[in-house]
GUDREN-568461 format. One record per residue (C-alpha): residue in one letter; x, y, z. Coordinates in nm, 4 decimals, m for minus. Example, Ala and Ser with C-alpha at 12.3 -4.5 7.8 and 13.67 -1.06 7.14 Angstrom:
@r->a	X->1.2300	Y->m0.4500	Z->0.7800 .
@r->s	X->1.3670	Y->m0.1060	Z->0.7140 .
This chain:
@r->m	X->11.4447	Y->9.2871	Z->10.6847 .
@r->k	X->11.6413	Y->9.5429	Z->10.9377 .
@r->d	X->11.2938	Y->9.6475	Z->11.0437 .
@r->v	X->11.1352	Y->9.3268	Z->11.1123 .
@r->e	X->11.4955	Y->9.1947	Z->11.3222 .
@r->k	X->11.4004	Y->9.3769	Z->11.6214 .
@r->f	X->11.0669	Y->9.1994	Z->11.6439 .
@r->l	X->11.2309	Y->8.8541	Z->11.6290 .
@r->d	X->11.4658	Y->8.6112	Z->11.8605 .
@r->k	X->11.7664	Y->8.4887	Z->11.8066 .
@r->d	X->11.6405	Y->8.1610	Z->11.6261 .
@r->g	X->11.4654	Y->8.3994	Z->11.3896 .
@r->k	X->11.1107	Y->8.3449	Z->11.5712 .
@r->i	X->10.8943	Y->8.6470	Z->11.5721 .
@r->r	X->10.8844	Y->8.7388	Z->11.9709 .
@r->s	X->10.6350	Y->9.0248	Z->11.9590 .
@r->w	X->10.3906	Y->9.1956	Z->11.8029 .
@r->p	X->10.4709	Y->9.5429	Z->11.6125 .
@r->t	X->10.2592	Y->9.8418	Z->11.7377 .
@r->k	X->10.2851	Y->10.0452	Z->11.4042 .
@r->t	X->10.1482	Y->9.8974	Z->11.0849 .
@r->n	X->10.3987	Y->9.9221	Z->10.8664 .
@r->f	X->10.6449	Y->9.7220	Z->11.0843 .
@r->k	X->10.3002	Y->9.4706	Z->11.1543 .
@r->v	X->10.2934	Y->9.4357	Z->10.7612 .
@r->e	X->10.6597	Y->9.3906	Z->10.7529 .
@r->v	X->10.6385	Y->9.0904	Z->11.0234 .
@r->l	X->10.3400	Y->8.9585	Z->10.8466 .
@r->k	X->10.5666	Y->8.9266	Z->10.4867 .
@r->y	X->10.8335	Y->8.7542	Z->10.6923 .
@r->m	X->10.5692	Y->8.4673	Z->10.8163 .
@r->a	X->10.4546	Y->8.4245	Z->10.4423 .
@r->s	X->10.7983	Y->8.3736	Z->10.3660 .
@r->k	X->10.7977	Y->8.0605	Z->10.5761 .
@r->f	X->10.5008	Y->7.9388	Z->10.3324 .
@r->e	X->10.6328	Y->7.7346	Z->9.9887 .
@r->l	X->10.4842	Y->7.9128	Z->9.6538 .
@r->g	X->10.2508	Y->7.7360	Z->9.4935 .
@r->k	X->10.1939	Y->7.4754	Z->9.7864 .
@r->d	X->9.8352	Y->7.4056	Z->9.9262 .
@r->y	X->9.8055	Y->7.3520	Z->10.3161 .
@r->k	X->9.5677	Y->7.2380	Z->10.5699 .
@r->e	X->9.4783	Y->7.4880	Z->10.8034 .
@r->k	X->9.6505	Y->7.2431	Z->11.0684 .
@r->e	X->9.9563	Y->7.2881	Z->10.8667 .
@r->v	X->9.9372	Y->7.6514	Z->10.8213 .
@r->n	X->9.8785	Y->7.6933	Z->11.2234 .
@r->d	X->10.1621	Y->7.4690	Z->11.2992 .
@r->i	X->10.3822	Y->7.6815	Z->11.0606 .
@r->i	X->10.2983	Y->8.0043	Z->11.2300 .
@r->e	X->10.3134	Y->7.8479	Z->11.5818 .
@r->e	X->10.7079	Y->7.6918	Z->11.4563 .
@r->w	X->10.8076	Y->8.0760	Z->11.3837 .
@r->h	X->10.6321	Y->8.2790	Z->11.6705 .
@r->t	X->10.6801	Y->8.2655	Z->12.0279 .
@r->f	X->10.3916	Y->8.5097	Z->12.1593 .
@r->g	X->10.1293	Y->8.3010	Z->12.1263 .
@r->d	X->9.8602	Y->8.4187	Z->11.9016 .
@r->h	X->9.8744	Y->8.2237	Z->11.5684 .
@r->f	X->9.5111	Y->8.3519	Z->11.4834 .
@r->l	X->9.6341	Y->8.6667	Z->11.4805 .
@r->l	X->9.9204	Y->8.6358	Z->11.2016 .
@r->r	X->9.7057	Y->8.3961	Z->11.0243 .
@r->r	X->9.4228	Y->8.6702	Z->11.0183 .
@r->g	X->9.6875	Y->8.9381	Z->10.9326 .
@r->m	X->9.8363	Y->8.7343	Z->10.6375 .
@r->i	X->9.4872	Y->8.6834	Z->10.4713 .
@r->e	X->9.3745	Y->9.0712	Z->10.5151 .
@r->n	X->9.6873	Y->9.1519	Z->10.3629 .
@r->k	X->9.6670	Y->8.9078	Z->10.0698 .
@r->l	X->9.9682	Y->8.7572	Z->10.1883 .
@r->l	X->9.8390	Y->8.3873	Z->10.2724 .
@r->f	X->9.5031	Y->8.3172	Z->10.0541 .
@r->r	X->9.2247	Y->8.0986	Z->10.1275 .
@r->t	X->8.8993	Y->7.9014	Z->10.0033 .
@r->r	X->8.6196	Y->8.0144	Z->10.1618 .
@r->n	X->8.5521	Y->7.7619	Z->10.3621 .
@r->g	X->8.8856	Y->7.7550	Z->10.4768 .
@r->s	X->8.9631	Y->7.3952	Z->10.3844 .
@r->k	X->9.2627	Y->7.5091	Z->10.1516 .
@r->y	X->9.5062	Y->7.7805	Z->10.1843 .
@r->w	X->9.8116	Y->7.8947	Z->9.9714 .
@r->r	X->10.0861	Y->8.1818	Z->9.8896 .
@r->e	X->10.0856	Y->8.3090	Z->9.5687 .
@r->q	X->10.3510	Y->8.4826	Z->9.3561 .
@r->d	X->10.3769	Y->8.8276	Z->9.4701 .
@r->k	X->10.4379	Y->9.0081	Z->9.1162 .
@r->a	X->10.4934	Y->9.3196	Z->9.2953 .
@r->k	X->10.8651	Y->9.1519	Z->9.3976 .
@r->g	X->10.8787	Y->8.8904	Z->9.1223 .
@r->e	X->10.9178	Y->8.6477	Z->9.3667 .
């Protein structure tokens, strides 16, 4: 979490996108933590949550990053999104 803190504002919102890959992944994990395990979301709900938790204006980047890093999953047509249990972290 300490690595992520430098990218957050005083309200815990992501204020900037890191340049280093390892920091990007940590920021994406932080964002993914804002989604409930086992709950299904529509794309609009995903976008709304992302908008609520960042201030640099690129929810597409964050959504795509979470999906590419398997932190958030979606159906092929994008009609449903969800966060799966992270077996590596015991979540």
